[in-house]
N, C-alpha and C positions, 0 to 999 in steps of 0.2 A: 675771119673765121674759117675756122680748119674744119673742112666737108669731110670727114671720117667714110663715107656712104664712097669718096674716091680712091679713099686708101684702100675701102674695102673689095672696091671691085675689082683690083691690081690683086689683091692678096688672095681674094676667092677664086681668082681664075685658073684654077687647080682642078685636080680628075674629082669625080663623086669620092670615089674610093679616100682622098687625102682630108674632103670637104667632111665626110662620117668620121675619120679620124679624130679631125681636132675638136668636132662638137665631143665625140667621147669623151676626149681630155678632160674638156671643160665641164661635163656631165659628171665625171669620175672626180675634180676637184672639187663641183658643190659641194658631192655628195660626203665627201671625207669633212668640208668644213660644217656640215649640218651634222654627221654624226659628233663630232666631237664639242658643239655646242651645247648637245644634251645636258652635260653636265653644267654647263657655265650659265643654262637657265635654271635647272634642277637646285642651284647651291646662290642664285642671285635673289633669291628671296626671302631670305631670311628678315630682312626690315622692308620691303614695297611688299605690293601686291602685284598680280598678276597683269591688270591692264596698266598700271604703272609700268611695269619693267616694258611690255610692250611699247607702250607710247614714245620710251624714250629712246629704247631700241632701234626701232625703226626708225626712229626722227634721225639718230647719229647715221643708220644709213642712209635717210635721204640726204644728208648733210656730205657728207663721201661721195656719192652718185653725183649730185648737181651740178659742182664744177667740171668733173669730166663732160657730161652731157651739155652742160654747155657750149664747153671747148671745140668739141667734136660732131655734133648732131644739133645744137642749136642754130635755128635761121627761122626766116617768116615761112617760107615756103611748109618747113615742117608743122607753125603754128596751124597755118589752116590749116595741114593736113586734118590735124588734132580735133579742128574744131566738124570735120565732116561726121555728120549722122552715125557713121558705121565707126568712128575711132574711138568715140566720148562713152558710148555704149561697154565697150569691150575693156577699156581700159577702166571704169568703175565696177565691172563685173571681177578683173581679176583682183585689183585692192578689196573688196568684200572679200572673196574668196580665200585669199592669204589673209586677211583680218581675222574669218572666221574660224582657219584651219589653225591660225597660229596661236589663236587664244585661247582656244579649246585643248589645243596641247599644253600650254604655259597652263590653264585652270588645272589639267589630270595628274600635274607632277604634283600636286595639292595632296593627292590622294592616291598616288601609285606610286610605282619606283621608276628610274631614269628606262631599264630594263622592258618591263611592260608595255612603259608609252613608247618606246622606239618599237618594239613588236609592232602594235595595232595601229600605227603608225604608217608602216608599210601596209596595209592594207589599202593602200589609195592604187596598187599594183593589181590589183583585181579590178579596182572601180574602173579607171582609167580607159581601160578596150572598151569596158560595157556603156560609158558614157559617151566616147569617140563615135560608135557603132548605134547608139540610140538616138543622136543630136545629129549626127553627119554621115548616119549610114558606112561611115568608112569602113573598107575594107578589114578583116582583119588574118594575117599571117597566123598559121595552125602554130608556129612554134611559139606564140604566146601563153596560150595556155598550161603547156610544161614548163616556161619558163615561172610562172606566177605559183603554181604547186610548187615547183621546187623552193622558187622564194618565201612561200608562205610556212613551209616545212620546216628552212631553216630560219625563219624569225621564231617559230615553235621553239624548237631548239636550243636558241639563242637567247630567249627571253626565260627561260625555264617556265614557262607559262601553266607545265603540267604538275608544276609545287603550288603555284599561287590559285589564290581566290580571288574569282572575278568581283573588281570593288567599283565605285562611282566612276572611278579617273578613268579605270578602259570602256566603261562608255562614253564618256566626251570624246575618246582618239578616236574610238572607232566610227562616231559622227563624223570630227576633224577631218579623218581618211577620206571623206565623200568629199570635201571642200578642197583639200589637198589635190584632189584626182580632177576637179571640177579648175583648179587654178592651171595646173597641166594641162588640160583639154584647150583655155581659153587664151593660155599664154602662144599656141599653136596656132593657132588661128589668127590673134591680133599679129602677129609677124609676117601673114601673107598678106594684110591689107595697110601695115606699119611695121615697118622690117628697121627700127631704132631703138635696138635694146637697151641703150644707157638710158634715152628718155621717159621705156615704158617700165625699167628695173628702177628709178626716181621716183615717179609718177605712183605708180602701187606703193612703195614705201611711207611717201607723204599719207596717202589713203585711207593705209593701216595705221599708221602714228596720229591723226586724227580720230580718228573714231577710237581709238584708245583712249588717248587725250581726255575727249568729252566724258567718256565711260569712267575713268579713273576719278575726275572731279566727282562725277555722280557718290561711286560706290566705293573708292577709297580714297586714304587720304594721299594727296599726294604732295607730300614735303619734300623738299631740296635736299634738308642732310641727310634724311632716309636714303634718298638715291645716291650721294654719296658713298654712301657706304656700301654700296651693292656697284659702285663706278666700273673695277678690272671685269666682273660678269657684262655688266650692260654693255661696255667698250666692246669686247669681245664677240659678243652675239649680236652687235650693231653693226659694225663697221666690216667683221669678217661675214657674217651668216645671210644679215639683213643686205648689206651692200653688196658686199663681192661675189655671196653665193647665189644669191638671187641674178643676180646679173650673169652668170656663169652657167645659170640655166637656162636662160634664156637665148644667150648667145650658143648653150650646146644643142637646143628645140631647131634652131636654123636649116638643119641638115638629118635631123631624127625625127622621126613617128613618135607622139604620145608612147603609145603602148612600150615600146622598146628603150624610151628614156626612162618609164614609170622602173623598167625590172631594175635599172642600171641605179635609179636614186634609191631602191630599196636596201642598196647595200648601205646607206649610212646605219643600219642598225648594226652591221659588224665591225663600222669604223667606231660606233659610240662604245661597243665591247671591251674594243682593243685601248681605247679613249680610256675607259674604266680600267683597264689592269693598266695600264700607264702610270696614269696621274692619281689614282685613287686606291692602287695594288690591289684593284678585283681583279682574284687569278680566275683566269678562265679554263674552265672545265672541259670535260670531252664531249659533254654536250653540245657546251657554246662554239668548241672548233668544229664538230658536225654541222651545226648550224652555219656559221660559214662559208664554210665548204658547199651547202646547197646554194646558198644565197648566189655565190660565183659562179655556180654551174646553173646556174637558173639565168645570170647574164650573160654569159660565154654561150647560151642554146640561143638567148635573144637576137643575140647579134651575129654570129658565125650561120645559123641556120638560113637565114634572106639570103647572105653572101653567098652563100653555096648554092640557093637554088637558082639565083640569077646567073652564078655563072655557067649553070648548066643549062640555062634555058637560053643564055646567049650563044653558046657552043653548037 
């Protein structure tokens, strides 16, 4: 059996700056995948309901991650660690938070458009530092607050919310953003006691798939022929977003704290707008371009200011 930690120990024997750079690349890649997945989520419910879409999507994510987890991280020692009291509850928590955040987001697309859903989803940028502070008294760097403000302003312009009516779907996304924030915070927490990203990602996908499947059987028609009609959107959302996207998130959070990570993830609104322009021929207007600029500014502030502060404090 290949032990990924042996390779990781050698690979990650590098400077803290390089570790953060690699984590930044992982988080940006995950954000790119999630941003483009909004289109697949929106167009993948023509013949199936949100619960069915979620169940099949995350099951495919689980199937993709399980062989990798088995090859690189599965061992009797890791199974013993999972059975410890601290690990199991946290695995359940992240699976539950991921389920609630994803299904509320999926339902919202029935009542609101992709732009509004993308904007309200990034409200987790504001929730993450507050959750980390109130649950764990985690110190918040001052740069987080102007970064959050810039990202929220960017999301406002990007979604053209000033011309929209608040709808039922918007409320669902706001509530879902709280669970996305909890998911990000608890991922960082579980990595401190169980640093095996592939196992974490595969288990959380399985939890979401099971919960969605049970509810789909109760509230929706779970028909294979209807699922086949949406298979391309499901595969994209399942393999890339649910599988590799959330895996990249976990790898990224190994060396970046939750608040800056949330700010980076807010760029999914930018990628969603670009994807809509490229695939759906929805032209970006001046307000949307301005929104992309503000979100990018927020990300740069969150990453550069702490680095500059550490440099001056060490001199």
